[in-house]
N, C-alpha and C positions, 0 to 999 in steps of 0.2 A: 523804617521807623523803629525806634526802641520801645520795648514793652516794659522797661524798668519803671517803677513808680517814682523814681527820683531823677533829677537832671544829672547828666554826666558831664555837662560843660563846667569849666572852672568857675568858682564863685568869686564875686568881687571881694575886695578887702573889707568893705563895710559889713557884708553879710558874714564873713569869717569872724569878725570881731563880735557880732551879735551872737553867733553860735558859741563862741568861747565864753562870753559873759553868761549865756544861758546855762552852759555846762557847769561853770563855777557856781552860779546861783543854786542850781539843783543839788550839787554836791554839798554846798554850805547848808542848805535847808535839811538835807538828809542827816548830816552830822549834828546839827542843832536838835533835830527831832530825837536822835538817838541819845544825846546827852540829857535831854529833858526827860525821856523815859527812864533813863538810868537814875536820875536825881529824884524822880517822883515815886517810882515803884520799887518797893522792897523785893518783890519777886524777881524783877529784872536784875537787881543787884545780886541776889542769891544765885541766879543762873549764871551771871557773869563770873561770880566767884568760883563756881564749879568749872566753868570753861577755862578760867585762868589756871586752876589747879591741874586740870587735865593737860593743858599745854605745857606747864612747868614740868610735869611728870614725863611727858613724851620727849621734851627737849633734853631733860637730864639723862634719860635712857639712851638717847642718840649720842650725846656728847661724852658719856662715860664709856671710854674705850675698853676698859677691862672689867666692866660690871658683870658680863656673862661668865668670865672665868671665876670671879669671886662667888657667884651664885652656885656654880657647878661644884666648886671645891668644898663648900659647906654642906652640901646635900648629898645623901646616898642615892645611888641609882634607883629609879622607880621600880625596877623589877627585882631588887635584891631580897632574897630569902622570903618571898611571898608566894603562896600557892595561887593557882588560878582562881578567879572569882567563883567559878562553879564547883570547886573541889569540895566545899563544905555543905553544899545543897543536896538534899536527898533527891533521888529520881522522881519524876512526876507520878509514876505509878505506885510509889511506896505507900500512899495512904488509902489506896483502893483495896477492898477485900479480894482474895483470889477468886477466879471464876468458879461458880457453882456453890460458893459458900455465902450464906446471908451476911448482911452487915451486922455489926455489933448492935445491941439493943438501943443504946443511946445515940448511935450514929444514924442520922437521918439524911446524910448528904447523898446517899445513893438511892434513896426511896423515890420512885417515880410513879407510884400508883395514884389513882384518882381518889377523891374524898370518899370515905366509907359511909357518910350520912346521905340518905336520899333527899332530894330537893323537890 
């Protein structure tokens, strides 16, 4: 005995026609609902406009065979005459006073003592 939730025997021609009509009716209803939402809601129109723009951009990039060569020809290489990002940054220990010397008077960044007033 089969444990499938549906029948595996061939369907009659009448049930096939019913199934086809049902599928067409559901597809028509879905398309009608989509068109109604597009017509009624400005937010949907806005989103569809963004989606259409993205698709146009992607398709034009795919179909433009020499677009990559044009882009590379007009742009210098990313690494040309540029120092590394960390070259102009002072070392992390540059702002700390040397060991054994107190911090400058206005510098409170290294002060770690408790409050001097009793509570």
